[in-house]
C-alpha positions as CSV (number, residue, x, y, z in Angstrom):
1,M,-0.2,-13.7,-23.6
2,S,-1.3,-10.6,-21.5
3,Q,-3.4,-7.8,-23.0
4,S,-3.6,-4.3,-21.8
5,L,-5.1,-1.0,-22.9
6,V,-3.4,2.5,-22.9
7,Q,-5.0,5.9,-23.5
8,F,-3.0,8.4,-25.5
9,C,-3.0,11.9,-26.9
10,A,-1.6,12.3,-30.4
11,A,0.4,15.2,-31.8
12,D,-2.8,16.8,-33.2
13,R,-4.3,16.6,-29.7
14,T,-6.8,13.9,-30.5
15,R,-7.3,11.2,-28.0
16,G,-7.3,7.5,-28.6
17,V,-6.9,4.0,-27.1
18,A,-4.5,1.3,-28.1
19,L,-4.3,-2.4,-27.4
20,L,-0.9,-3.7,-26.2
21,E,-0.3,-7.4,-26.9
22,G,2.9,-9.3,-27.7
23,G,5.1,-6.2,-27.7
24,T,3.0,-4.2,-30.2
25,A,0.4,-1.5,-29.8
26,Q,-2.6,-1.3,-32.1
27,V,-4.9,1.7,-32.3
28,L,-8.6,1.0,-31.7
29,R,-11.0,2.5,-34.3
30,D,-13.5,5.1,-33.1
31,T,-12.4,4.8,-29.4
32,P,-11.6,8.1,-27.7
33,S,-11.4,6.6,-24.1
34,V,-11.4,3.4,-22.1
35,I,-14.7,4.4,-20.4
36,A,-16.3,4.8,-23.9
37,L,-15.0,1.3,-24.8
38,A,-16.2,-0.2,-21.6
39,K,-19.7,1.3,-22.0
40,R,-19.9,-0.1,-25.6
41,A,-18.7,-3.5,-24.3
42,L,-21.5,-3.5,-21.7
43,A,-24.1,-2.4,-24.3
44,E,-23.0,-5.2,-26.7
45,G,-22.7,-7.9,-24.0
46,T,-19.1,-8.6,-24.7
47,T,-15.7,-8.2,-23.0
48,L,-13.1,-5.4,-23.2
49,S,-10.6,-7.9,-24.6
50,T,-12.9,-9.2,-27.3
51,L,-14.1,-5.7,-28.4
52,A,-10.6,-4.3,-28.4
53,S,-9.4,-7.1,-30.6
54,E,-12.2,-6.5,-33.0
55,L,-11.4,-2.7,-33.2
56,A,-7.6,-3.0,-33.6
57,A,-6.8,-1.2,-36.8
58,G,-3.1,-0.5,-37.1
59,T,0.1,-0.2,-35.2
60,L,1.0,2.7,-33.0
61,D,4.5,3.9,-32.0
62,L,4.1,4.8,-28.3
63,A,7.2,7.1,-28.5
64,E,5.2,9.4,-30.8
65,V,2.2,10.0,-28.5
66,T,1.7,11.2,-24.9
67,L,0.5,8.4,-22.7
68,L,-2.4,9.3,-20.3
69,A,-3.7,7.7,-17.2
70,P,-5.3,4.3,-18.2
71,V,-8.7,5.6,-17.1
72,D,-10.3,8.9,-16.6
73,H,-13.8,10.5,-16.5
74,E,-15.0,13.7,-18.3
75,D,-16.3,14.9,-14.9
76,P,-13.5,14.3,-12.3
77,A,-16.0,14.3,-9.5
78,H,-17.3,11.0,-10.8
79,L,-14.0,9.2,-10.4
80,L,-13.2,8.1,-6.9
81,L,-9.7,7.2,-5.5
82,T,-9.8,4.9,-2.5
83,G,-7.8,2.1,-1.0
84,T,-7.2,-0.5,1.6
85,G,-4.2,-1.0,3.9
86,L,-2.7,-3.8,6.0
87,T,-3.7,-6.3,3.3
88,H,-0.3,-7.8,2.4
89,L,1.6,-10.4,4.4
90,G,4.4,-8.5,6.0
91,S,2.7,-5.1,5.8
92,A,1.9,-5.0,9.5
93,E,5.6,-4.9,10.3
94,G,6.3,-1.6,8.6
95,R,3.1,0.0,9.9
96,D,3.8,-1.4,13.4
97,K,7.2,0.3,13.5
98,M,5.5,3.6,12.7
99,H,2.7,3.3,15.3
100,R,4.4,1.5,18.2
101,A,4.8,3.9,21.1
102,M,7.6,3.6,23.7
103,V,5.7,0.9,25.6
104,D,5.9,-2.8,26.2
105,A,7.1,-4.4,23.0
106,A,4.6,-7.2,23.4
107,Q,1.6,-4.9,23.3
108,Q,-0.3,-5.1,20.1
109,T,-1.1,-1.9,18.2
110,D,-4.4,-1.3,16.5
111,S,-2.5,-1.9,13.2
112,M,-1.4,-5.3,14.3
113,R,-4.9,-6.3,15.5
114,M,-6.3,-5.1,12.2
115,F,-3.7,-7.1,10.2
116,L,-4.4,-10.3,12.3
117,M,-8.1,-9.9,11.6
118,G,-7.2,-10.1,7.9
119,V,-4.9,-13.1,8.3
120,E,-7.7,-15.0,10.2
121,G,-10.7,-13.9,8.1
122,G,-9.7,-12.0,5.0
123,K,-10.1,-14.9,2.6
124,P,-13.5,-16.3,3.3
125,A,-15.0,-19.3,1.6
126,C,-17.1,-18.8,-1.5
127,G,-20.4,-17.1,-0.6
128,E,-19.2,-16.0,2.8
129,I,-18.2,-12.5,3.9
130,G,-14.8,-12.0,5.4
131,A,-13.1,-9.5,7.8
132,Q,-13.4,-5.8,7.0
133,P,-10.1,-4.3,5.9
134,E,-8.7,-0.9,6.8
135,W,-10.2,1.6,4.2
136,F,-9.3,5.1,3.2
137,Y,-10.4,7.8,0.7
138,K,-7.8,9.6,-1.4
139,G,-9.7,12.0,-3.6
140,D,-11.5,12.3,-6.9
141,G,-10.3,12.4,-10.5
142,S,-8.6,15.7,-10.0
143,S,-6.1,13.8,-7.7
144,L,-5.2,11.3,-10.4
145,I,-1.8,12.3,-11.9
146,A,-0.8,11.4,-15.4
147,P,2.2,9.1,-16.2
148,G,5.4,11.1,-16.0
149,A,3.8,14.2,-14.4
150,P,4.9,15.5,-11.0
151,L,3.1,14.2,-7.9
152,P,2.4,17.5,-6.1
153,S,3.0,17.2,-2.4
154,P,1.0,19.8,-0.5
155,S,2.9,22.7,1.0
156,F,1.9,21.5,4.5
157,A,3.0,17.9,4.0
158,L,5.6,16.4,6.3
159,D,6.6,13.6,3.9
160,A,6.2,12.6,0.3
161,G,6.4,8.9,0.2
162,E,5.7,6.2,-2.5
163,E,3.6,3.1,-2.1
164,P,3.9,0.6,-5.0
165,E,0.5,-1.1,-5.4
166,I,-1.9,-2.8,-7.7
167,A,-5.1,-0.9,-8.2
168,G,-8.4,-2.3,-9.4
169,I,-10.3,-0.2,-12.0
170,F,-14.2,-0.4,-11.9
171,L,-17.1,1.2,-13.8
172,I,-20.6,1.2,-12.2
173,A,-23.0,-0.1,-14.8
174,N,-26.4,1.4,-15.5
175,D,-28.1,-1.0,-13.1
176,G,-25.7,-0.2,-10.3
177,T,-23.5,-3.3,-10.7
178,P,-19.7,-2.7,-10.2
179,V,-17.9,-4.0,-13.3
180,R,-14.1,-4.6,-13.0
181,L,-12.4,-3.3,-16.1
182,G,-8.9,-4.5,-15.2
183,Y,-5.9,-3.6,-13.1
184,A,-3.2,-0.9,-13.1
185,L,0.2,-0.5,-11.6
186,G,0.1,2.4,-9.1
187,N,1.8,4.7,-6.7
188,E,-0.4,5.4,-3.8
189,F,1.4,8.5,-2.6
190,S,1.2,9.2,1.1
191,D,2.5,11.2,4.0
192,H,4.0,8.7,6.4
193,V,5.4,11.3,8.9
194,T,1.9,12.6,9.5
195,E,0.5,9.0,9.8
196,R,3.2,8.1,12.3
197,G,2.4,11.2,14.4
198,N,-1.0,9.8,15.3
199,Y,-2.8,6.8,13.9
200,L,-6.0,8.9,13.8
201,W,-4.3,11.1,11.3
202,L,-4.2,8.3,8.7
203,A,-7.1,9.9,6.9
204,H,-5.2,13.1,6.6
205,S,-2.0,11.3,5.4
206,K,-3.9,9.7,2.5
207,L,-5.5,12.8,1.1
208,R,-2.8,13.1,-1.5
209,P,-2.6,12.7,-5.3
210,A,-1.9,9.3,-6.7
211,A,-0.4,8.0,-10.0
212,L,-1.0,5.0,-12.2
213,G,1.2,3.4,-14.8
214,P,-0.2,3.8,-18.3
215,E,-1.6,0.3,-18.7
216,L,-4.9,-1.2,-17.9
217,L,-4.2,-4.9,-17.6
218,L,-7.2,-7.0,-18.8
219,G,-8.3,-10.3,-17.5
220,V,-7.3,-12.1,-14.3
221,L,-4.6,-10.6,-12.1
222,P,-1.8,-13.1,-11.5
223,R,-1.8,-14.6,-8.0
224,H,1.9,-13.8,-7.6
225,I,3.4,-10.5,-8.8
226,E,7.1,-9.5,-8.3
227,G,8.2,-6.0,-9.0
228,T,10.8,-3.4,-8.1
229,S,10.3,0.0,-6.5
230,R,13.1,2.5,-6.7
231,I,13.9,6.2,-6.1
232,I,16.2,8.1,-8.4
233,R,17.8,11.4,-7.4
234,A,19.9,13.4,-9.8
235,G,20.3,10.4,-12.0
236,E,21.4,8.0,-9.2
237,T,19.3,5.3,-7.7
238,I,19.3,6.1,-4.0
239,W,16.9,3.3,-2.9
240,E,15.7,0.1,-4.5
241,K,13.7,-2.8,-3.2
242,P,11.6,-5.7,-4.6
243,F,8.0,-5.9,-3.7
244,I,5.4,-8.6,-4.1
245,S,1.6,-8.5,-4.6
246,G,-1.2,-10.7,-5.8
247,E,-3.5,-12.8,-3.7
248,A,-0.8,-15.4,-2.9
249,N,1.0,-12.6,-1.0
250,M,-2.1,-11.0,0.6
251,S,-4.0,-11.6,3.8
252,H,-7.3,-10.6,2.0
253,S,-8.7,-11.9,-1.2
254,L,-9.4,-9.3,-3.9
255,S,-13.1,-10.3,-3.8
256,N,-13.3,-9.6,-0.1
257,L,-11.7,-6.1,-0.6
258,E,-14.1,-5.4,-3.4
259,H,-17.1,-6.5,-1.4
260,H,-16.3,-4.2,1.6
261,H,-15.9,-1.3,-0.8
262,F,-18.9,-1.7,-2.9
263,K,-21.3,-2.8,-0.1
264,Y,-21.9,1.0,0.3
265,A,-24.7,2.2,-1.9
266,L,-22.9,5.6,-2.6
267,F,-20.2,3.6,-4.3
268,R,-22.6,2.0,-6.7
269,R,-23.8,5.1,-8.5
270,P,-24.2,4.4,-12.3
271,G,-21.6,5.9,-14.5
272,D,-19.0,6.4,-11.8
273,L,-15.4,5.2,-12.1
274,H,-13.5,3.8,-9.1
275,V,-9.7,3.4,-8.7
276,H,-9.1,1.2,-5.6
277,F,-5.6,0.6,-4.3
278,F,-5.2,-2.9,-2.8
279,G,-2.2,-2.2,-0.6
280,T,1.5,-2.9,-0.3
281,A,4.1,-4.1,2.2
282,T,7.1,-2.1,0.8
283,L,7.9,1.5,1.7
284,S,11.2,3.4,1.4
285,F,10.1,5.3,4.5
286,S,10.4,2.1,6.6
287,D,14.1,2.1,5.6
288,G,14.6,5.7,6.7
289,V,14.5,7.4,3.3
290,R,13.2,10.9,3.1
291,T,12.4,12.1,-0.4
292,Q,13.0,15.5,-1.9
293,E,11.4,17.5,-4.6
294,G,12.6,16.3,-8.0
295,D,13.2,12.7,-6.8
296,I,11.7,10.2,-9.3
297,F,9.6,7.2,-8.3
298,E,9.9,4.3,-10.6
299,I,7.7,1.2,-10.1
300,V,8.0,-1.8,-12.5
301,A,6.2,-5.2,-12.2
302,P,5.5,-7.8,-14.9
303,P,3.1,-8.5,-16.5
304,F,2.8,-4.7,-16.8
305,T,5.3,-3.7,-19.6
306,L,5.4,0.0,-18.8
307,P,6.5,1.6,-15.5
308,A,4.7,3.9,-13.2
309,R,7.2,6.7,-13.2
310,N,6.6,10.2,-11.6
311,P,8.8,12.8,-10.0
312,V,8.0,14.4,-6.6
313,G,6.6,17.9,-7.0
314,R,5.4,20.6,-4.7
315,A,2.0,22.2,-4.7
316,S,1.5,25.9,-4.3
317,P,0.6,27.2,-0.8
318,E,-3.1,26.6,-0.1
319,N,-5.5,29.4,0.6
320,T,-7.6,28.1,3.4
321,Q,-9.1,31.3,4.7
322,V,-12.8,31.0,5.1
323,R,-15.0,34.0,4.6
324,A,-18.6,34.7,5.4
325,I,-21.2,36.3,3.1
């Protein structure tokens, strides 16, 4: 039976954490946040699952509270959003469609070469280091959007596209060791028109907000995950497609992706939180869909019991004028 944690805000504006198990939610005593629970588990030398079970103190009706992102930090600058692409079997096809210029169809793009590097060396033997994946930065904790809240697309964006993914959630322990807290269902929101314009604009296309479903799944991620990604417009589903994830459907192992992220010392700063998106192979953009403000993204995938659901929003125009003093 899977276990997961949710963070919530009650009607009196107090925060709490609940353990979801077997279709019920139980409030955890004296636990205002997942990061507080994780730090306590580390200090006591136990697991999140064990400590949460010990602190469970009564049922909670999720309909009576506001669900928050499954992890956050009191200082948003100490939560980093990052990700890796071209990690799923089949993901190169959609990316290759975007990047292939009007040239010989047999010519490999950089995307295809990167993908093949993962296929050949992304799952190294135990103790060995595998191929480096594509890597990108999305933002800090200010870019993490709460469940149900609009995903604000910048005023200059050319596209507002979903990417249904699994994200790993990590806390850096006091000794600098990355500690995996669990996994979340996510929407790695991106600008695919900008990316298609020039592959070197990938970094720009990823500097967008992102959303997570409310649950932090504890324990081991299933090797095979089947979910559904859909777009709802004015109450009608205008696009829907299954997606798959988990290591059985990936060209890289999760441990290889983790290694190539945390090998950098700046990502091992004690006390920091990391939300790292592991990639996808399913995009509505690849099927010619162009989203509009107000469209709703809905991503569901067992063993997660709650969806990642957010409407498309629009950010206010940016003031980018620089002045000297």
